Structures are given as C-alpha cells and as structure tokens.
KOLROTI-430686 format. One record per residue: x, y, z of N, C-alpha, C in turn; residue in three letters. Coordinates in steps of 0.001 Angstrom, whole numbers, padded with zeros to 6 digits, always signed. Each point is the difference from the previous one (the first is absolute). Example, Ala and Ser with C-alpha at 12.3 -4.5 7.8 and 13.67 -1.06 7.14 Angstrom:
+013190-005690+007800-000890+001190+000000+000900+001200+000000ALA;-000350+001050-000720+000820+001190+000060-000770+001090+000730SER;
This chain:
+010292-043508-064683+001464-000608-000935+000219+000121-001388MET;+001303+000432-000009+000494-000062-001862-000446-000782-000806ALA;-000396-000160-001377-000380-000807-001269-000768-001624+000758ASN;-000951+000595+000692-000507-001213+000027-000231-001179-000924ALA;-000081-001171+000610+000194-000848-000865+000988-000583-001003GLY;+001310+001182+000138+000758+000276-000969+001432-000441+000999GLN;+000995-000620-000359+001007-000503+000414+000896+001390+000463PRO;+000964-000097+000943+000792+001419+000558+000997-000340-000745LEU;+000725+001033-000444+001382+000207-000862+000698-001706+000554PRO;+000580+000267+001384+001016-000750+000479-000585-001270+000807TYR;-001290-000612-000274-000288-001049+000192+000953-001009-000520GLU;+000459-000939+001070+000644-001170-000517+001448+000256+000313GLY;+000490+001310+000276+001411+000256+000078-000045-000087+002016ILE;+001081-000814+000206+000075+000171+001431+001315+000675+001015ARG;-000417+000865+000383+001355+000607+001108+000382-000337+001184VAL;+001134-000155+000192+000373-000042+001494+000864+001254+000375ILE;-000832+000554+001141+000475+001379+000210+000572-000151+001739GLU;+001668+000448-000144+000625+000169+001498+000009+001274+000185PHE;-001192+000747+000199+000184+001572+000229-000836+000139+001333THR;+000458+001490+000511-000720+000261+001130-000328+001718-000104HIS;-000420+000801+000825-000167+001714+000018-000847+000211-001511MET;+000560+000850-000626-001011+000161-001236+000502-000083-001229VAL;+001466+000548-000190+000255+000124-001746-000358-001638-000522MET;+000774-001323+000555-000356-001247-000683-001508-000250+000038GLY;-000391+000216+001079-001383-000450+000335-001351+001060-001030PRO;+000594+000769-000523-001001+000640-000817+000643-000541-001417THR;+000981-000625-000377-000091-000609-001219-000495-001078+000042CYS;+000024-000911+000788-000694-001017+000262-001693-000350+000212GLY;-000388+001465+000466-001178+000311-000063-000528+000357-001155MET;+000623+000426-001068-000678+000375-001512+000143-001056-000460LEU;+000848-000791+000073+000064-001339-000745-001266-000563+000480LEU;-000377-000388+001130-001273-000624+000830-001192+000937-001017ALA;+000055+000892+000325-001282+000585-000622-000533+000011-001380ASP;+001249-000313-000704+000052-000449-001316-000597-001467-000562LEU;+000139-000898+001236-000058-001817-000251+000905-000641+000430GLY;+001503+000676+000548+000469-001110-000061-000132-000740+001313ALA;+000750-001125+000385-000255-000739+001535+001255+000543+000389GLU;-000378+000902+001202+001554+000532+000736+000060-000807+001204VAL;+001263-000299+000617+000067-000814+000794+000815+000725+001029ILE;-000310+000650+000947+000775+000392+000921+000440-001072+001159LYS;+001750+000224+000148+000669-001087+000681+000262+001453+001418VAL;-000610-000769+001208+000364+000963+001152+001013-001011+001004GLU;+000225+000794+000746+001081-000671+001056-001008-000522+000914PRO;+000797-000933+000957-001299-000624+001406-000497+000866+000979PRO;+000481+001380-000122-000897+000838+000919-000981+000936-001231ASP;+000026-000659-001031-001033+001091-000985+000892+001139-000853GLY;-000522+000914-000829+000528+001263-000328+000028+000582+000780ASP;+001504+000584+000217-000311+001131+001366-000998+001472-000406SER;-000166+000375-001168-000935+000725-000168-001495-000102-000044THR;+000020-001008+000500-001383-000229+000519-000124+000278+001436ARG;+001055+000456+000627+000215+000835+001346+000222+001333+000406ARG;-000099+000628-001385+000886+001321+000170-001483+000801+000724LEU;+000553+001089+000123-001293+000989+001047-000075+001686-001243LEU;-000463+000674+000765-000092+001243-000450+000096+000306-001594GLY;+000700+000243-000524+000332+000366-001943-000200-001268-000543SER;+000400-001030+000615+000323-001351-000567-001256-000999+000275GLY;-000799+000777+000575-000840-000850+000227-001081-000596-001127ALA;-000209+000703-000880-001174-000014-001157+001514-001139-001407GLY;+001134-000451+000716+000824-000313-001065-000933-001531-000600PHE;+000020-000812+001350-000101-001288-000853-001217-000098-000552PHE;-001103+000457+000704-001320-000050-000406-000233+000369-001448PRO;+000790+001245-000411-000085+000457-001450+000909-000574-001052MET;+001235-000407+000170+001000-000933-000780-000366-001252-000134PHE;-000763-000890+000739+000083-001321-000196-001685-000801+000110ASN;-000779+000692-000964-001092-000494-000057+000511-001164-001338ARG;-000830-000533-000281+000040-000720-001029+001327-001476-000332ASN;-000073-000261+001383+001500-000701+000042-000181-001278+000824LYS;+000780-000740-000150-000120-001017+001350+001218-000156+000727LYS;-000031-000649+001193+000936+000409+001279+000498-001624+000215SER;+001551-000109-000015+000705-001249+000700+000659+000379+000852ILE;+000528-000295+001085+001164+000325+000811+000919-001419-000658VAL;+001544+000450+000269+000822-001139-000198+001165+000542+000809LEU;+000429-000728+000665+001178+000259+000924+001512+000051-000891ASP;+000306+000927-000419+001251-000144-000962+000962+000010+000536LEU;+000029-000132+001188+001575-000321+000787+000088-001435-000128LYS;-000866-000914-000141+000090-001401-000028+000083-000444-001364GLN;+000815-001234-000427-000371-000534-001021-000958-000741-000966PRO;-000740-000605+001301-001689-000346-001001-000658+001226-000342ASP;+000275+001253+000551-000451+001358-000263+000168+000287-001145GLY;+001335+000247-000575+000906-000006-001294-000822-000775-000930ILE;-000037-001234+000346-000475-000883-000874-001252+000068-000755ALA;-000883-000013+001250-001425+000592-000351-000452+001394-000885ALA;+001283+000827+000382-000146+001275-000735+000543-000467-001490ALA;+000548-000686-000232+000723-000476-001370-001136-000455-000782LEU;-000720-001202+000688-000772-000437-000669-001147+000869-000372ARG;-000538+001113+000926-000892+000699-000498+000369+001088-001275LEU;+001532+000318+000449+000345+000589-001380+000360-000510-001038ILE;+000443-001410-000128+000001-000803-001245-001381-000031-000782ASP;-001114+000188+000795-001611+000209-000710-000238+000932-000227SER;+000914+001543-000058-000332+001300-000139+000544+000852-001473ALA;-000543+000613-000171+000312+000834-001559+000960+001080+000846ASP;-000133+000863+000930+000246+000851+000597+000775-000321+001626ILE;+000944+001019+000271+000536+000244+001251+000031+001294+000467VAL;-000396+000495+000910+000143+001195+000635+000215+000167+001472SER;+001356+000887-000163+000113+000243+001422+000965+001437+000280GLU;-000047+000683+001145+000485+000828+000464+001101-000060+001377ASN;+000710-000927+000082+000735-000665+001085+001457+001422-000179PHE;+000913+000315+001118+001269+000521-000362+000721-000810-000981LYS;+000645+000871-000424+001521-000694-001088+000167-001466+000657ALA;+000373-000848-000585+000540-001220+000682-000610-000991+000918GLY;-001507+000265+000126-000616-000581+000634-000560-001215-000564VAL;-000603+000381-001278-000359-001563-000703+001351-000647-000712MET;+000694+000511+000017+001601-000990-000352+000244-000938+001227GLU;-000223+000467+001073+000297-000558+001260-000876-001364+000003LYS;-001339+000530-000178-001057-001448-000316+000462-000488-001262LEU;+000600+000054-000959+000156-000661-001286-001249+000367-000765GLY;-000553+000874+000428-001321+000467-000665+000038+001374-001131LEU;+001324-000079-000493+000438+001362-000175-000307-000582-002132ASP;+000019+001285-000602-000326-000315-001585+001078-001054-000574TYR;+001177+000198+000379+000908-000966-000717-000152-001100+000054ALA;-000341-000852+001326-000538-001118+000599-000848-000427-000759ALA;-001138+000645+000284-001477-000359-000720-000057+000034-001223LEU;+000519+000513-000991-000031-000188-001408+000598-001143-000364LYS;+000796-000595+000833+000797-000949-000534-001171-001189+000398GLN;-001188-000101+000671-000808-001016+000145-001039+000394-000751ARG;-000255+001557-000474-001085-000074-000878+000327+001213-000807ASN;+000550+000050-001130+000390+000919-000800-000629+000721-000620PRO;-001976-000625+000227-001220+001292-000327-000148+000855+001088ARG;+000401-000208+001175-000148+000948+001132+000353+001069-000176LEU;-000626+001077+000325-000454+001444+000371+000552+000352+001429ILE;+000737+000768+000019+000527+000670+001640-000106+001120-000082TYR;-000978+000703+001140+000326+001484+000065+000405+000526+001198VAL;+001019+000750+000259+000455+000253+000958-000293+001162+000089SER;-000599+000858+001271+000111+001423+000643+000803+000304+000455HIS;+000519+000659-000189+001242+000800+000724+000079+001475+000626LYS;+000515+000388+000338+000472+001661+000563+000560+000590-001367GLY;+001419-000696-000233+000388+000651-001206+000175-001336-001256PHE;+000102+000239-001139+000877-000642-001006+001131-000556-000104LEU;+000819-000729-000863+001091-000195+000652+000887+001184-000188PRO;+000835+000256+000704+001004+000878-000373+000619+000720+001692GLY;+000653+001055+000239+000481+000235+001229-000690-000010+000991PRO;-001327+000414-000120-001195+000508+001225-000562-001681+000526TYR;+000371-001152-000832-000794-000795+000241-000339-000851+001469GLU;+001048+000215+000487+000189-000474+001350-000511+000966+001234ASN;-000570+001074-000547-000444+001241+000980-001176-000812+000687ARG;-000386+000334+001064-001527-000429+000333-000821+001512-000246THR;-001054-000453-001075-001027+000770-000155-001269+000049+000506ALA;-001106+000763+000051-001163+000100+000420-000875+001181-000506LEU;-000740+000120-000482-000733+000822-001234+000227+001546+000916ASP;+000131+000305+001157+000304+001298+000249+001740-000005-000215GLU;+000963-000940+000030+001003+000315-000419+000363+000510-001203VAL;-000875-000910-001105+000351+000682-001320-000627+000878-000263VAL;-001081+000415+000566-000551+001299-000498+000780+001101+000760GLN;+000625+000101+001003+001032+001103+000282+000974-000266-000662MET;+000972-000658-000428+001249-000118-000825-000750-000040-001895MET;-001078-000098-000049-000278-000093-001099-000930+001307-000955GLY;-000068+001066+000823-000591+001003-000034-001150+000181+000238GLY;-000908-000676+000345-001541-000254-000110-000386+001103+001611LEU;+000686-000475+001048-000254+000955+001046+000261+001249-000229ALA;+000746+000183-000675+000729+001681-000652-001136+000742-000553TYR;-000532-000956-000838-001161+000691-000686-000979+000287+000565MET;-000508-000860+000845-001661-000526+000954+000337+001340+001059THR;+001217+000090+000947-000046+000963+000722+000106+002019-000307GLY;+000023+000410+000983+000063+001450-000092+001511+000176-000032ARG;+000472+001138-000593+001795+000031-000337+000438-000305+001743PRO;+001109-000418+000052+000712-000414+001241-000964-001068+001077GLY;-001102-000419-000560-000902-000997+000817-000351-001120-000692ASP;+001108-000999-000506-000240-001142-000994-001280-000533+001296PRO;-000822-000933-001335-001331-000407+000877-000261-001480-001370LEU;-000108-001233+000660-000323-001026-000594-001597+000439-000296ARG;+000223-000994-001215-001542-000195-000542-000977-000672+001168ALA;-001183+000039-000188-000967-000365+000891-000533-001409-000082GLY;+000969-000626-000650-000465-001318-000753+001145-001071-000019ALA;+000091-001075-000187+000963-001163-000353+000170+000340-001390SER;+000371+001183-000872+000195-000035-001249+001037-000795-000726VAL;+000815-000032+000677+001423-000714-000773-000419-001597+000293ASN;-000383+000157+001193-000504-002011+000558-000841-000344-001073ASP;-001016+000807-000395-001368-000318-000708+000820-000210-001678ILE;+000659+001274+000046+000139-000013-001702+000985-001337-000053MET;+001091-000032+000672+001224-000863-000258-000707-001587-000050GLY;-001255-000219+000673-000352-000888+000098-000771-000704-001517GLY;-000635+001444-000199-000594+000188-001636+000624-000678-000961MET;+001538+000600-000047+000815-000006-001190+000649-001505+000518PHE;-000263-000691+000830+000332-001344+000504-000905-000746-001140GLY;-001002+000119+000175-001208-000492-000463+000298+000158-001850ALA;-000204+001225-000423+000303+000211-000964+001378-000460-000850LEU;+000780-000333+000882+001277-000923-000636-000413-001114+000037GLY;-000660-000833+001059-000648-001542-000168-000698+000243-001583ALA;-000928+000627+000063-000712-000069-001166+000637+000141-001564MET;+000972+000706+000027+000790-000060-001045+001188-001250+000091ALA;+000108-000571+001034+000861-001127-000081-001008-001002-000986ALA;-000818-000423+000962-000943-000875-000615-000902+000140-001515LEU;+000553+001445-000107-000255+000039-001829+001036-000178-000409ALA;+001136-000108+000021+001158-000083-000071+000653-001740-000328GLN;-000720-000321+001063+000455-001735+000181-001079-000406-001087ARG;-001361+000739-000154-000608-000945-001191+000720-000013-001216GLU;+001224+001126-000130+000354+000143-001185+001225-001091-000360LYS;+000840-000112+001330+001462-000823+000481+000011-000943+000616THR;-001436-000671+000549-000140-001045+000844+000810+000000+001256GLY;+001034+001061+000384+000434+000086+001240-000174+001553+000790VAL;+000433-000873+001184-000827+001355+001074+001101+001323-000322GLY;+000260+000753+001126+000852+000844+000338-000064+000565+001076THR;+000801+000769+000524+000287+000860+001749-000771+001316-000460GLN;-000831+000592+000568-000663+001300+000087+000668+000701+001133VAL;+000201+001169+000157+000515+001195+001361-000474+000789-000301GLN;-000937+000706+001468-000672+000835-000011+000801+000755+001418ALA;-000232+001153-000247+000956+001106+001383-000740+000922+000177SER;-000083+000424+001235-000298+001204+000966+000486+001253-000341LEU;+001074+000085-000323+001155+001061-000382-000251+000637-001414PHE;+000043-000809-000962-000158-000136-001467-001452+000434-000227GLU;-001163-000657+001038-001215+000503-000512-000138+001681+000513ASN;+000521+000171+001295+000053+001460+000290+000242+001004-001133ASN;+001672-000384-000643+000331+000865-000788-000903-000077-001328VAL;-000372-001078-000131-001136-000059-001408-001321+001310+000478PHE;-000522-000058+001123-001014+000873+000731+000174+001375-000296LEU;+001516+000528+000410+000500+000873-000261+000562+001060-001370VAL;-000118-001342-000914+000852+000736-001216-000333+000865-000584GLY;-001505+000347+000096-000588+001378-000536+000584+000965+000447GLN;+000425+000092+001214+000865+000935+000450+001400+000104-000390HIS;+000429-000895-000497+001182-000209-000325+000340+000478-001474MET;-001335-000195-000844+000120+000422-001472-000607+001386+000037MET;-000266+000574+000996-000372+001459+000128+001132+000546+000151GLN;+000962-000281+000593+001438+000899+000566+000440-000104-001487TYR;+000150-001484-000639+000415-000312-001300-000086+001550-001446ALA;-001242-000186+000374-000533+000608-001116-000351+001549+000313VAL;+000386+000207+001263-000405+001716+000272+001569+000615+000598THR;+000504-001145+000518+001281+000772+000718-000209+000060+001551GLY;-001097+000092+000296-000391+000668+001348-000422-001385+000810ASN;+000592+000103+001071-000218-001151+001139-001742+000007+000492ALA;-000485-001066+000064-001455+000309+000594-000253+000047+001109ALA;-000799+001021+000394-000472+000235+001614-000891-001000+000364ALA;+000485-000077+001293-001096-000981+000728-001525+000200-000420PRO;-000706-000901+000199-001505+000966-000266-000597+000461+000436MET;+000018+000293+001492-000816+001059+000286+000786+001240-000435PRO;+001026+000559-000103+000922+000920-000821-000219+000216-001284ALA;-000586-001239-000821+000663+000010-001235-000706+001256-000951ARG;+000254-000161-001065-000584+000976-000928-001066-000849-000987ILE;-001146+000117+000045-000461-000728-000286-000418-000146-001609SER;-000308-000750-000497-000523+000292-001559-001354+000682-000274ALA;-000579+000033+000598-000948+000665+000016-000155+001039+001152TRP;-001117+001005-000422-000097+001186+001211-000810-000377+000962ALA;-001013-000814-000276-001236-000432+000884+000350-001325+000353VAL;+000347-000637+000941+000112-001510+000324+000816+000137+001475TYR;-001196-000011+000721+000441+000423+001424-001064-000583+001167ASP;+000494-000019+000938-001563-000539+001221-000143+001768+000429VAL;-001548-000075+000098-000461+001200+000642-000692-000038+001156PHE;+000064+000955+000996-000803-000232+001396-001209+000962-000726THR;-001162-000573+000554-001113+000786-000351-000824+000240+001305VAL;-001401+000100-000295-000723+000293+001246+000009-001163+001371LYS;-000026+000559+001185+000233-001234+000739+001006-000457+000206ASP;+001402+000615-000575+001133-001105-000035+000233-000954-000586GLY;-001139-000343-001039+000060-001535-000653+001177+000702-001190GLU;+000722-001046-000559+000626+000068-001286-000494-000883-000662GLN;+000266+000409-001243+000059-000631-001431+000941+000337-001152ILE;+000715-001075-000570+000494+000512-001082-000738+000272-001263PHE;+000495+001276-000927-000495+000344-001184+001117-000279-000725LEU;-000133+000132-001365+000759+000212-001262-000704+000895-000990ALA;+000718+000675-000907-000250+000332-000985+001245-000005-001114VAL;-000166-000677-001194+001242-000602-000473+000128+000601-001239VAL;-000831+000708-000521+000051+000298-001172-000487+001500-000449SER;+000066+000405-001095-000398+001087-000288-001411+000100+000044ASP;-000650-001293-000554-001672+000292-000124-000041-000328+001397LYS;+000369-000928+000683-000431-000268+001589-000122+001695+000714GLN;+000989+000743-000330+000059+001224+000796-001070+000568-000450TRP;-000411+000624-001151-001334+000524-000477-001609-000685+000235ALA;+000175-001628+000154-001022-000376+000644+000147+000408+001551VAL;+000818-000014+000884+000295+000172+001439-000461+001692+000247PHE;+000385+000897-000593-000108+001239+000083-001284+000304-000257CYS;-000751-000732-000991-001609+000297-000216-000558-000604+001162ARG;+000609-001141+000515-001059-000715+000949-000172+000728+001346ALA;+001089+000704+000294-000080+001097+000894+000207+001055+000602PHE;-000370+000668-001337-000255+001196-000297+001458+001314+000060GLY;+000728-000843-000660+001441+000741-000128+000370+000562-001036LEU;-000633+000707-000271+000062+000055-001566+001204+001277-000208GLN;+000475+000661+000807+000722+001146+000026+001133-000850+000108GLU;+000774-001524+000628+001028-000366-000325+000047-000811-001249LEU;-001085-000322-000669-000045-000656-001503+000104+001530-000649LEU;-000298+000756+000134+000117+001051-000992+001733+000980+000161ASP;+000646-000841+001274+001379+000676-000016+001145-000717-000603ASP;+000819+001074-000773+000469-000455-001041+001505-000839+000898ALA;+000309+000236+000981+001080-000299+001050-000368-001617-000156ARG;-001277-000525-000201-000342-001326+000393-000506-000808-001077LEU;+000587+000324-001142-000561+000151-001245+000009-001766-000224ALA;+001472-000717+000061+000438-001324-000407+000023-000755+001398SER;+000262-001290-000183+000331-000844+001399+001271+000581+000722ASN;+001024+000147-000982+001297+000201+000537-000347+001463+000770ASN;-000405+000919-000748-000399+001509+000655-000345-000089+001216ASP;-000800-001167+000545-000763+000098+000961+001040-000943+001145ARG;+000656-000807-000935+000910-000480+000983+001184+000960+000860VAL;+000319+000881-000871+001400+001044+000536-000991+001136+000500ARG;-001688-000001+000236-000503+000937+001002-000880-000765+001029ALA;+000977-001054+000420-000852-000624+000994+000061+000586+001556ARG;+001022+000755-000153+000779+000858+001304-001619+000933+000466GLU;-000384+000196-000934-000915+001419+000130-001586-000687-000519TRP;+000003-001048-000713-001452-000340-000186-000217-001184+000806LEU;+000565-000809+000200-000686-000755+001323-000581+000270+001571MET;+000782+001164+000255-000893+000638+001080-001199+000454-000336PRO;-000161+000491-001378-001388+000725-000160-000747-001277-000355ARG;+000523-000940-000594-001271-001329-000110-000223-000289+001315LEU;+000743-000190+001103-000233-000527+001088-001163+000624+000463ARG;+000301+001665-000036-001046+000706+000619-001499+000082-000687GLN;+000199-000539-001255-001216+000135-000644-000604-001461+000451ALA;+000464-000838+000081-000531-001596+000245-000742-000478+001292LEU;+001253+001339+000900-000415-000501+001716-001484-000124+000535ALA;-000588+000846-000558-001542-000122+000459-000737-001286-000471GLY;-000167-000816-000939-000236-001020-000295+000564-001012+001005HIS;-001095-000977-000024+000473-001336+000588+000618-001214-001008THR;+000462-000792+000715+000772-001099-000735-001081-000522-000968ALA;-001145-000186+000340-000613-000808-000543-000741+000694-001393ALA;-000303+001494+000355-000432+001078-000906+001044-000007-001678GLU;+001196+000175+000507+001101+000067-000760+000084-001400-000749LEU;-000464-001046+000495+000470-001260-000733-001268-000131-000993ALA;-000993+000345+000426-001220-000010-000620+000352+001036-001357ALA;+000463+000971+000181-000088+001130-001385+001245-000978-000818VAL;+001087-000353+000564+001342-000712-000140-000561-001217-001185PHE;-000785-000740+000804-000682-001313-001236-000736+000500-000834GLU;-000587+000793+000124-001297+000577-000755+001036+000655-001573ARG;+000686+000534+000576+000890+000544-001438+000952-000687-000575GLU;+000269-001339+000838+000792-000631-000649+001634+000172+000516GLY;+000054+000765+001009+001469+000364+000522+000389-001139+001126LEU;+001273-000076-000020+000378-000935+001360+000065+000469+001308PRO;-000423-000655+000721+000171+000486+001257-000379-001633+000946CYS;+000447+000219+001350+000023-001289+000852-000296+000486+001478ALA;-000752-000998+001015-000020+000538+000977+001290-000729+000690PRO;+000543+000368+001309+000596-000214+000674+000068-001466+000759ILE;+000121-001186-000419-000479-000991+000474+000764-000574+000654THR;-000325-000447+001428+000926-001338+000791-000342-001343-000333ARG;+000923-001071+000008+000030-001285-000288-001396-000131+000248PRO;-000007-000213+001364-001494-000891+000651-000702+000823-000696GLU;-000481+001287-000336-001301+000182-000772-000108-000915-001217GLN;+000724-000577-000718-000084-000469-001244-000634-001161+000115LEU;-000301-000753+001023-001083-001107+000363-001447+000432-000383PHE;-000267+001618-000059-001147+000316-000440-000301+000343-001325ASP;+001356+000240-000377-000369+000725-001236-000594-000640-001415ASP;-001239+000781-000245-000895+000306-000688+000529-001009-001471PRO;+000539-000006-000624+000994-000301-001232+000587-001342+000266HIS;+000613-000312+000943+000825-001290+000292-001500-000770+000629LEU;-001135+000328+000301-001234-000518+000210-000412-000619-000921ALA;-000408+000748-001319-000628-000205-000715+000630-000789-001486ALA;+001213-000201+000186+000859-000484-000931+000788-001144+000502THR;-000230-000637+001333+000747-000926+000542+001189-000007+000402GLY;+000453+001252-000041+001379+000113+000141+000928-000777+001730GLY;-001589-000126+000715+000791-000655+001402-000834-000784-000318LEU;+000547-001300+000801-000385-001613+000187+000295-000528+001166ALA;-001124-000515+000523-000073-000621+001664+001113-000876+000021PRO;+000612+000154+001095+001313-000694+000585+000089+000103+001253ILE;+000240-001295+000636+000046-000597+001493+001522+000199+000740THR;-000184+000915+000888+001316+000738+000620+000674-001396+001002LEU;+001304+000230+000455+000422-000966+000625-000582-000332+001228PRO;-001273+000685+000893-000097-000371+000707-001679-000614-000181ASP;-000345-000040-001423-001225-000409-000065-000894+000807-000699GLY;+000009+001134+000494-000950+000805-000398+000107+001035-001434ARG;-001354+000139-000453-000232+000443-001513+000574+001063-000095ALA;+000509+000259-001327+000204+001423-000407-000061+000237-001720SER;+000707+001081-000365+000094-000512-001484+001143+000790-000288MET;+000627-000247-001172+001029+000144-000413+000582+000505-001228ALA;+000674+001019-000815-000058+000233-001337+000791-000866-000828PRO;-000767-000053-001139+000209-001220-000563+001346+000894-001462LEU;+000696-001133-000289+001144+000981-001316-001015+000551-000791ALA;+001054+001121-000334-000920+000996-000939+000086+000064-001247PRO;-000560-000914-000751-000376-000366-001304-000888-000849+000282PHE;-001012-000342-001728-001047-001005-000337+000899-000854-000922THR;-000717-001387+000219-000038-000687-001546-001288-000328-000207LEU;-000307+000084-000956-001773-000359-000219-000876+000649+000661GLY;+000310+001663+000168-000763+000791+000774+000008-000042+001838GLY;+000925-000827+000491-000456-000253+001101+001376-000186+000632ALA;+000423+000378+001150+001521-000014+000736+000129-001386+000481GLN;+000903-000835-000227+000400-000993+000589-000274-000022+001432PRO;-000748-001326+000336-001061-000096+001753+001182-000778+000672GLY;-000826+000048+001079+000735-000749+001296-000703-001509-000263ILE;+000590-001013-000219-000025-001372-000008+000346-000829+001494ARG;+000832+000843+000507+000457-000823+001145+000480+001399+000988LEU;-000467-000392+001290+000269+000970+000913+001400-000313+000379GLN;+000323+001464+000979+001645-000164+000464+000154-001566+000860PRO;+000943-000575-000327+000161-001445+000304+000339+000281+001516PRO;-000862-001049+000860+000517-000545+001292+001219-000780-000096ARG;+000956+000326+001294+001354-000776-000241-000323-001534-000418VAL;+000691-000374-001007+000429-001564-000495-001452-000406-000122SER;-000843+000616-000329-001679-000374-000290+000191-000680-000992GLU;+000868-000241-001157-000332-001087-001000+001345-000825-000095HIS;+000556-000463+001322+001011-000668-000085-000335-001521-000563ALA;-000743-000583+000831-000354-001394-000572-000237-000087-001908ASP;-001202+000809-000413-000220+000147-001283+001001+000216-000863GLU;+001630+001185+000413+000777-000060-000912+000831-001102+000116LEU;+000378-000508+001356+001040-001187-000060-000550-001118-000988LEU;-001331-000443+000229-000702-000569-000733+000464-000195-001554ARG;-000267+001419-000408+000404+000259-001369+000978-000205-000790SER;+000908-000138+001236+001487-000446-000540+000612-001169+000325VAL;-000936-001247+000413+000303-001224-000041+000200-000267+001375GLY;-000277+000749+001025-000015-000853+001656-001374-000314+000267TYR;+000298-001158+000875-001024-001079+000181-000380+000661+001211ARG;-001183-000365+000751-000632+000513+001179+001033-000352+001348ASP;+000360-001031-000251+001184-000530+001602+001095+000549-000613ASP;+000350+000535-000950+001320+000669-000182-000396+001449+000518GLU;-000807+000645-000191-000761+001338+000463+000130-000053+001344ILE;-000188-000951+000507-000131-000311+001419+001080+000131+000828GLU;+000885-000854-000785+001218-000196+000439+000845+001737+000003ALA;-000077+000734-001090+000361+001381-000092-000796+000771+001141LEU;-000900-000069+000381-000943+000877+000953+000725-000618+001470LYS;+000066-001017+000452+000798-000847+000987+001603+000769+000248LYS;+000415+000167-001088+001692+000555-000102-000096+001373+000324LYS;-001147+000781-000363-000648+001057-000105+001022+000831-001390GLN;-000126-000483-000807+000590+000269-001314-001218+000765-000760ILE;-001148+000164+000586-001278+000078-000489-001079+000212+001070THR;-001199+000638-000641-000925-000007+001044-001349-000413-000430GLN;-001167-000191+000306-001329+000415-000309-000775+001005+000179GLY;-000503+000039-000870-001222+001089+000366-000646+000227+001606ASP;+000526+000795+000713-000104+000055+001688-001568+000194-000015PRO;-000621+000347-000720-001455+000405+000279-000844-001040-000655SER;+000303-001013-000613-000352-001322-000467+000148-001180+000958SER;
C-alpha cells in the first residue's frame, strides 16, 4: 500500500459512477486507487460486464477494484431519488451511457449543476461534440477510423492493437480531467463538465505519425513495413526457434554491439559509419546480423545485451507476467479476489507515490455489496431501505 500512514490524495472525495465495460470504469478505478470513495451504481441485474466471456472476462476484476457497489433501478422514481441523494453527497459524477440516456433520467450535467454548482461531471464518449458525436463507437471502431489499426497491421491488413488502448487511455484522460477540474474548483468554487472520448484519444496516439508526415512530407508506413529510425530495432528468431527483440539505437551502442559479438568487420565498414548509414543499409545488413546471431539462444543474447547495457526484451505472453521477477520484487502485482471467489494477482497503477504504487484497499465489489451502508450515508433509515428492497429499487449484498 502506498504512503502507509499518510492520506491518499483524493481521500474525502466521493465519486458516483454510472459506467460499464472499460473506459468509464478505468476512470473510476484510478480515482479510487488514489483514495476517492467511488460508488458504482448498477442496474438490478448487475453490471453486464460481470457476465462477459472470452476477451471480456477480465474487464470487471481489472477495472473495478477499490469501489463500492449499489443496485438502483433507475427506471423507477424512487431509484432516481436515491441516485440524486447520492449525487448530492458527491464531488464527481462519471458516466459512459449513450447520448441522451442521462438526459432522459434527469441525471445530465445541466440538471445536476442546478442542484450543486460544485459538481464535476465526467462523460466518457465515443467522440467529442461534433459531426461524429452520435455515431456508435468501440475501441476497434476508432482504431480503424483513427489510423491506429493501419499503423499496427501489415500493409493491406489493418490490425487492432492487442489491448483496449483507447478505452483504457480514454478513462485515464477522464480521470486526468476530473483531477484538473478538482484543482480548478479550488480556485473558482464551481465545478465543470469533463468530456473524454475514444476517437480523439486514438488521434492523440497516432499524432506522432501525423507529425512525421508534416515534417517529412512522407506518409508513415505501417509498423511492420516502416522505415525505422534505427537500423537494429527488430525481433530476431534464434536458436531452437526462440524469439527476442534486440535494439542498437546509437553509434556508441553499435560499437559496443559489434565488439561484443566479434563483428569487427562491420564496425570497420565505412558504409555503416552512422546510424542513418545503417538505416539505409538495412536491406543487406539485417540478413547478415540475423545469420550472425542465429546460433545463440535467446537467453545467451539477453545476457550479453544486459551486460553491455543494450536494449533487449523477451517475447512475453500476458499470462507469463504473473511470474515476472521484477513485478514480484517491486510489488507491482497485488492480491485480488475474482468474481468466483478465487484468488489471483492484478497489476497496480503504473506509478508510485512515496515510493510505492497505490494498492488495493477494496476487492472488486459483489453486486450491491454496499447498498445499506451507502443509503444510510445519505440519510435513509433502515425501514426506508427495507422498503426500497421490497419495491426492488435496490437489493442487499446477496452473500450476506
């Protein structure tokens, strides 16, 4: 746990989130990791993300730690009333519903700021307001239309990135916007609306390739066909079919590399004097290097590269990271309880406060696990809570 004995930055901040899937929950998770009390409002059958299979099976346990859960039926007036009482107690509302849904519920920013001008309202959308704003967006949709799939795949074979990069980063920017709005509120005394989007996030990610075109006049090629900025910056297949990524990105590193592997004739070759010379020589240089390194195992190459301070990396699968020695030593993975009750480990936020990464204080909540506690916190009596349960406006923790 980060900052043992010290308050986390957002302790005392209450967040009410009406979110599902990845983008909105990521925002809430980051605020929760940093100490905020994040209250997840779920429909009567629970967040549908809890029931996803396949590539979605990890969404709920990954992005909903450190939160509390309450079921509210927002189709009934008493459910809206309970939601409003929670919102009245909050600093931030976070939502990722389709356009118009929160307005129909009377839970949009325009309505809520009349009740509480200090409220900060974070909306996670496919697109910022404009011609595209009513389109249905998914991470894969914006990767295709935003240039990322083109850059990731081979020419003629666009390929989405292997993680929910826009959902996760979109949620991060939503959290960043909330943090900025909290700082602004300290100065002005009033809240504001924050909007984060998948498409604009994706454009931000490929901005370097846009600027490459602006600077050079040449369109960026897809990554597998790119003209690399460095001559040696690639995956090598070596002994026993193993693979390893190796990089040599400066003239000094080139000299170290050549001497380490007995390639003095390449170091002395005038055609390879500078990095740019080696980039231009890649067509004949890379086959020569692949041949020279093919007899080594990946472990042997890694040992030499690490000893000499050269960049290298194994080709690791995600499930192998559970046993990563660096993560084990730094505490970068923390114990978590899966929805079926089994124990596992989950990656923490990738930064430190006071020398440690913010930890897991609350396990991913069971459906409506904290309903009674949260309703009491906004003035409901026990008999009123029981009445809400009988009307199926809310429900208690089914495991209790």
